[in-house]
Backbone bond lengths (Angstrom), bond angles and torsions (degrees), N, CA, C in turn:
res aa  C-N    CA-C-N  psi(-1)  N-CA   C-N-CA  omega(-1)  CA-C   N-CA-C  phi
1 M - - - 1.449 - - 1.517 109.28 -
2 Q 1.313 116.38 134.44 1.462 121.10 -175.71 1.517 110.01 -83.89
3 N 1.302 113.98 136.06 1.448 121.14 176.78 1.518 108.80 -84.51
4 N 1.325 118.21 134.73 1.454 121.33 -179.90 1.516 112.82 -69.35
5 D 1.330 117.86 -11.22 1.454 121.12 179.62 1.518 112.24 -87.82
6 D 1.362 118.49 1.18 1.456 121.44 -177.59 1.523 111.96 -59.04
7 N 1.298 117.10 -39.61 1.460 121.14 179.86 1.530 109.71 -110.85
8 A 1.315 116.16 48.89 1.459 120.81 -178.24 1.527 109.20 -56.25
9 G 1.303 115.17 135.50 1.456 119.88 179.66 1.512 113.56 90.31
10 S 1.325 118.30 -8.97 1.453 120.89 178.88 1.519 108.65 -92.00
11 R 1.329 116.25 127.22 1.452 122.41 -176.64 1.521 112.09 -74.30
12 E 1.323 116.19 139.32 1.460 121.69 173.90 1.519 108.45 -74.23
13 L 1.333 116.62 129.08 1.465 120.17 178.49 1.517 112.10 -91.32
14 V 1.317 115.80 -39.76 1.463 120.00 -177.87 1.530 108.48 -152.09
15 S 1.321 115.07 147.42 1.468 119.28 -179.58 1.527 110.67 -90.18
16 T 1.302 114.75 161.64 1.471 120.92 177.48 1.527 110.19 -62.77
17 K 1.324 116.91 -40.22 1.468 120.83 179.99 1.535 110.76 -60.81
18 T 1.322 117.01 -44.31 1.462 120.67 179.19 1.520 110.64 -61.10
19 M 1.325 117.12 -44.43 1.468 120.03 -179.94 1.523 111.93 -66.59
20 E 1.329 117.46 -36.55 1.465 119.63 176.38 1.525 110.43 -62.12
21 I 1.308 117.29 -40.70 1.458 121.20 179.32 1.534 110.49 -66.66
22 V 1.322 116.95 -46.01 1.470 121.14 -179.17 1.532 110.63 -61.91
23 V 1.329 117.09 -46.99 1.466 120.22 -178.72 1.525 110.58 -66.41
24 A 1.324 117.95 -39.93 1.464 120.44 177.39 1.529 110.64 -60.70
25 L 1.337 116.97 -42.50 1.466 119.96 178.72 1.526 111.92 -66.18
26 L 1.333 117.02 -39.77 1.466 120.11 178.35 1.532 111.30 -64.77
27 F 1.341 117.02 -44.48 1.464 119.72 178.67 1.519 110.93 -66.92
28 M 1.327 117.00 -36.01 1.455 119.46 177.49 1.530 109.92 -64.19
29 A 1.328 116.88 -43.18 1.463 120.47 177.89 1.527 110.37 -61.43
30 A 1.328 117.43 -42.32 1.470 120.42 178.21 1.522 110.95 -62.44
31 G 1.323 117.06 -42.17 1.461 120.98 178.30 1.516 111.91 -62.25
32 I 1.328 116.07 -39.96 1.463 120.43 179.52 1.530 110.58 -68.15
33 V 1.329 116.99 -40.93 1.472 120.26 176.83 1.525 110.34 -59.92
34 V 1.332 117.09 -43.64 1.468 121.17 178.70 1.529 110.09 -62.19
35 M 1.322 116.96 -43.16 1.473 119.56 -179.46 1.526 111.41 -65.16
36 V 1.319 117.79 -44.76 1.472 120.92 -178.92 1.527 110.19 -62.74
37 D 1.316 116.29 -44.57 1.464 119.02 -179.48 1.530 110.84 -68.20
38 S 1.314 117.54 -35.00 1.468 120.33 177.32 1.522 110.71 -63.61
39 L 1.323 116.28 -39.64 1.465 119.56 177.40 1.530 110.76 -66.83
40 R 1.331 116.00 -34.73 1.465 120.63 179.60 1.531 111.17 -62.83
41 I 1.347 117.21 -41.22 1.463 120.09 -177.04 1.522 113.13 -90.95
42 G 1.316 116.50 -6.37 1.459 120.65 179.14 1.507 111.19 105.12
43 A 1.327 115.78 119.67 1.461 120.15 -175.24 1.518 111.61 -126.77
44 G 1.296 116.05 19.35 1.456 119.42 -177.74 1.516 112.85 -95.84
45 W 1.319 114.19 -171.22 1.458 122.66 178.28 1.515 107.18 -118.79
46 I 1.330 115.93 124.59 1.457 120.35 -177.55 1.521 108.18 -111.55
47 D 1.347 115.36 124.07 1.469 119.04 177.03 1.514 108.72 -84.64
48 P 1.260 123.02 137.77 1.460 128.80 -2.17 1.535 112.92 -94.41
49 D 1.347 118.56 8.99 1.459 121.92 -173.35 1.522 113.70 -72.79
50 G 1.304 117.94 -33.66 1.459 120.81 -178.32 1.516 111.68 106.98
51 P 1.328 116.78 -151.06 1.464 120.52 -173.12 1.524 112.70 -74.28
52 Q 1.327 115.09 146.29 1.455 120.58 172.46 1.533 108.25 -78.50
53 A 1.334 115.37 172.75 1.467 121.05 -174.24 1.527 113.11 -58.83
54 G 1.314 118.37 -32.12 1.462 120.40 -176.70 1.513 114.84 -95.19
55 Y 1.343 117.58 5.88 1.462 121.19 -175.73 1.531 112.17 -59.14
56 F 1.310 116.84 -56.32 1.462 120.26 -178.06 1.535 112.40 -74.04
57 P 1.341 119.10 -41.44 1.468 117.55 176.69 1.532 112.98 -59.44
58 L 1.341 118.13 -35.11 1.460 120.54 177.56 1.521 110.63 -59.36
59 R 1.306 116.07 -44.78 1.469 119.83 -179.54 1.526 111.82 -68.97
60 M 1.332 116.97 -37.68 1.473 120.01 177.39 1.531 110.43 -66.83
61 G 1.320 117.14 -39.56 1.459 121.00 176.53 1.518 111.56 -63.79
62 A 1.331 116.48 -39.54 1.467 120.41 177.79 1.527 110.55 -65.19
63 I 1.327 116.91 -42.29 1.466 120.17 177.70 1.532 110.17 -61.71
64 M 1.340 116.67 -42.94 1.471 120.41 177.59 1.520 111.35 -60.63
65 A 1.329 116.67 -47.63 1.459 120.58 -176.64 1.527 111.46 -65.67
66 I 1.317 117.16 -43.29 1.471 120.76 179.97 1.529 110.63 -66.70
67 S 1.328 117.41 -43.44 1.464 120.78 178.37 1.523 110.48 -62.24
68 S 1.327 116.46 -40.83 1.459 120.49 178.50 1.517 111.18 -64.97
69 L 1.316 116.70 -37.21 1.465 120.53 177.32 1.529 110.43 -63.18
70 V 1.322 116.99 -41.65 1.465 120.76 177.99 1.538 110.30 -62.07
71 V 1.343 116.60 -45.24 1.469 120.60 178.55 1.525 110.06 -63.12
72 L 1.326 117.28 -41.85 1.460 121.74 179.58 1.530 111.22 -60.62
73 V 1.320 117.17 -48.83 1.463 121.08 179.71 1.529 110.03 -61.69
74 H 1.331 116.19 -44.03 1.471 120.13 179.18 1.520 110.91 -61.02
75 A 1.323 117.39 -42.97 1.471 121.02 -178.96 1.524 111.37 -67.41
76 V 1.327 117.59 -41.02 1.460 120.88 -178.91 1.529 110.90 -66.98
77 L 1.322 116.98 -39.75 1.465 120.78 -176.61 1.526 113.50 -86.43
78 A 1.310 117.54 -6.48 1.471 120.82 -175.70 1.524 111.16 -62.96
79 R 1.300 114.82 138.43 1.463 122.73 175.75 1.515 108.48 -116.65
80 G 1.286 116.15 164.97 1.452 119.69 177.61 1.516 110.42 126.16
81 P 1.302 115.26 -178.21 1.470 119.02 -177.69 1.526 111.42 -67.47
82 R 1.308 115.33 146.09 1.464 121.46 178.37 1.522 108.23 -73.02
83 R 1.323 116.05 127.33 1.467 120.88 178.79 1.516 109.23 -112.44
84 A 1.303 116.05 141.27 1.459 121.20 179.37 1.523 109.84 -79.56
85 F 1.326 115.70 133.34 1.463 120.37 173.01 1.519 109.46 -82.46
86 V 1.322 115.21 -44.71 1.458 120.67 177.99 1.524 108.13 -151.29
87 D 1.318 114.40 141.80 1.461 118.79 175.31 1.524 109.15 -106.96
88 L 1.301 115.75 175.22 1.461 120.91 -174.43 1.521 112.13 -60.82
89 H 1.332 117.46 -43.40 1.465 120.85 -179.36 1.531 111.27 -61.47
90 A 1.325 117.43 -47.55 1.464 121.20 -179.51 1.525 111.03 -64.91
91 F 1.326 117.20 -38.07 1.459 120.88 179.51 1.522 111.01 -65.22
92 K 1.329 116.72 -39.48 1.467 120.19 176.49 1.522 110.57 -62.83
93 Q 1.327 117.98 -38.53 1.472 121.52 178.00 1.529 110.65 -63.40
94 V 1.313 116.64 -40.70 1.468 120.30 178.02 1.525 110.09 -64.49
95 L 1.321 116.78 -43.25 1.464 120.37 -179.69 1.523 112.02 -65.06
96 L 1.341 117.33 -30.74 1.464 120.69 177.99 1.525 111.91 -63.18
97 V 1.315 116.89 -23.10 1.462 120.94 176.68 1.530 110.80 -99.69
98 L 1.320 117.17 -39.58 1.458 121.61 -174.36 1.533 112.95 -67.54
99 I 1.308 117.82 -45.00 1.465 120.54 -177.07 1.531 111.71 -64.56
100 P 1.344 119.39 -48.76 1.472 117.78 176.16 1.531 113.11 -61.67
101 A 1.336 117.11 -34.50 1.471 119.46 178.23 1.519 110.92 -64.95
102 A 1.329 117.42 -39.97 1.465 121.11 177.95 1.532 110.62 -66.15
103 I 1.318 116.76 -40.22 1.469 120.60 177.44 1.526 109.87 -64.06
104 F 1.326 116.58 -40.90 1.464 121.28 178.15 1.528 110.56 -59.33
105 V 1.316 116.71 -48.36 1.469 120.77 -178.95 1.527 110.44 -61.28
106 A 1.322 117.13 -42.75 1.466 120.24 178.88 1.529 111.01 -66.42
107 A 1.325 117.02 -38.18 1.470 121.12 -177.39 1.523 112.47 -67.92
108 V 1.324 117.76 -27.67 1.471 121.17 -179.60 1.526 110.31 -56.08
109 N 1.324 117.71 -36.67 1.473 121.39 -179.35 1.520 113.01 -67.48
110 Y 1.319 117.00 -25.25 1.462 120.39 -173.96 1.529 113.50 -104.69
111 I 1.331 117.26 -39.85 1.467 118.95 -176.53 1.522 112.97 -117.03
112 G 1.326 117.22 4.08 1.453 120.81 175.61 1.519 113.58 89.46
113 M 1.309 114.17 164.51 1.466 121.74 -176.92 1.526 111.91 -67.56
114 Y 1.308 117.34 -41.04 1.462 120.23 -171.21 1.522 112.14 -73.75
115 V 1.314 117.43 -45.70 1.471 119.87 179.13 1.532 109.41 -67.46
116 S 1.312 116.79 -42.75 1.468 120.45 177.79 1.524 110.97 -58.82
117 S 1.320 116.29 -43.75 1.467 120.52 179.90 1.521 111.68 -64.04
118 A 1.316 116.47 -41.21 1.467 119.81 -179.94 1.529 110.56 -63.28
119 V 1.313 116.77 -45.89 1.467 120.65 179.54 1.526 110.26 -64.00
120 Y 1.321 117.19 -43.39 1.467 122.91 -179.44 1.532 110.99 -61.28
121 I 1.321 116.53 -48.68 1.471 120.67 -179.48 1.525 110.21 -62.98
122 A 1.313 117.06 -48.27 1.466 120.54 -178.53 1.524 111.06 -62.72
123 A 1.317 117.29 -43.79 1.465 120.33 -179.17 1.528 111.23 -62.42
124 F 1.321 116.88 -42.73 1.461 119.31 178.68 1.521 111.55 -65.92
125 M 1.303 116.64 -40.14 1.468 118.99 179.41 1.532 110.89 -64.18
126 I 1.327 116.57 -40.36 1.470 120.12 -179.08 1.524 110.65 -71.59
127 Y 1.328 116.65 -50.10 1.460 119.91 -172.62 1.525 112.96 -78.14
128 M 1.319 117.04 -51.21 1.466 120.07 -175.71 1.531 112.37 -86.29
129 G 1.321 116.30 -38.33 1.464 119.30 -176.37 1.516 114.24 -89.75
130 R 1.328 116.71 -12.52 1.468 122.59 179.82 1.529 112.87 61.31
131 Y 1.349 115.96 32.33 1.463 120.63 174.73 1.522 108.54 -82.82
132 N 1.330 117.00 158.37 1.463 118.95 177.56 1.535 108.65 -75.40
133 W 1.327 115.80 163.81 1.462 120.09 -173.43 1.521 112.50 -66.70
134 L 1.343 117.75 -32.07 1.457 120.50 -178.66 1.532 111.17 -68.12
135 T 1.314 116.79 -46.79 1.467 121.01 177.03 1.520 110.30 -61.92
136 S 1.312 116.36 -43.84 1.466 120.65 -179.07 1.523 111.34 -62.64
137 A 1.312 116.88 -44.53 1.464 120.65 179.43 1.521 111.06 -64.71
138 A 1.341 116.93 -41.79 1.473 120.53 -179.74 1.524 111.20 -62.81
139 V 1.322 116.68 -45.48 1.472 120.21 179.80 1.526 110.01 -65.23
140 A 1.324 117.51 -44.35 1.464 120.99 -179.02 1.523 111.23 -60.33
141 V 1.325 117.11 -46.03 1.465 120.76 -179.96 1.532 110.39 -65.97
142 A 1.325 117.58 -41.65 1.464 121.06 179.79 1.531 110.92 -62.21
143 V 1.321 116.62 -45.94 1.472 120.20 -179.79 1.525 110.24 -62.90
144 V 1.318 116.77 -44.45 1.465 120.73 -178.61 1.531 110.94 -65.34
145 L 1.325 117.59 -39.54 1.472 119.68 177.85 1.532 111.17 -64.42
146 V 1.315 117.29 -42.19 1.472 120.48 177.44 1.527 109.71 -61.36
147 L 1.327 116.88 -46.31 1.468 120.30 178.98 1.527 111.69 -62.70
148 F 1.324 116.83 -40.72 1.458 120.69 179.10 1.526 110.57 -60.31
149 F 1.328 116.66 -51.15 1.463 118.89 -178.95 1.522 111.68 -65.35
150 M 1.322 117.26 -38.12 1.458 120.05 -179.25 1.535 110.52 -64.58
151 F 1.324 117.68 -49.39 1.459 119.62 -175.69 1.523 113.25 -81.20
152 E 1.313 117.48 -49.40 1.460 120.91 -172.24 1.531 113.18 -78.73
153 V 1.321 116.94 -37.17 1.462 119.96 -173.28 1.528 111.40 -96.81
154 W 1.320 116.78 -52.84 1.461 118.98 -173.66 1.523 113.16 -80.05
155 F 1.345 117.78 -48.48 1.464 119.95 -176.98 1.521 112.81 -91.95
156 L 1.337 117.76 -10.79 1.464 123.32 -178.96 1.533 112.25 55.77
157 V 1.343 115.39 41.42 1.456 121.63 177.42 1.526 107.31 -109.12
158 P 1.321 117.11 107.07 1.468 118.76 -178.34 1.529 111.38 -74.20
159 L 1.314 115.67 134.04 1.456 122.05 174.30 1.527 108.13 -108.68
160 P 1.329 117.62 162.84 1.471 119.57 -178.51 1.529 111.81 -56.35
161 K 1.319 114.61 133.55 1.464 120.60 -177.66 1.519 110.31 -118.49
162 G 1.322 114.09 159.79 1.456 120.50 179.84 1.512 110.57 -126.54
163 P 1.318 116.77 -159.18 1.468 121.24 -175.79 1.531 113.89 -64.46
164 V 1.310 118.75 -31.28 1.473 120.42 -179.70 1.523 110.23 -65.79
165 E 1.307 117.36 -44.81 1.466 120.82 179.00 1.534 110.52 -66.81
166 D 1.328 116.16 -37.42 1.477 119.94 175.74 1.519 110.54 -60.39
167 F 1.316 116.48 -41.79 1.458 121.71 179.75 1.523 111.76 -59.49
168 F 1.362 116.27 -37.51 1.475 120.23 179.93 1.521 112.62 -89.56
169 G 1.326 118.33 2.75 1.458 121.40 175.19 1.508 115.39 87.17
170 Y 1.315 118.26 20.76 1.474 120.07 177.57 1.477 111.56 -105.65
């Protein structure tokens, strides 16, 4: 059992109850969108053909919306001690991974999968793993070369490329 004093001094950003309410509302909205679109494309049963395209999605959307409503009511009416969903320290740790990952995904469109991957791997090894730059660069280049040969040469699956690959004729 975790002691609440483990992260003493770290501020709570959001409570579990708040997140349960937010997620229930988001899932309910998704369920409603599925139901509305299912009705738009037809959700009935036609004899002798059977169900229309939206028949099963309508029911799945209804199950999602009803289940979300139950979770929402339970979360709103819940009593008891306030529990933290995430505190400031944990949120910063998540952002340390999330922000570079988002930059990596965006960079793939401009500099290609292989160069982006090499920079991403090396940066994580240097910053998070505290490896020296030479080891990080060697591992990043080795991993990218293995991936390049595996996808481009052996499996013939092209991945997004950038100016470096263009320079080498790929």
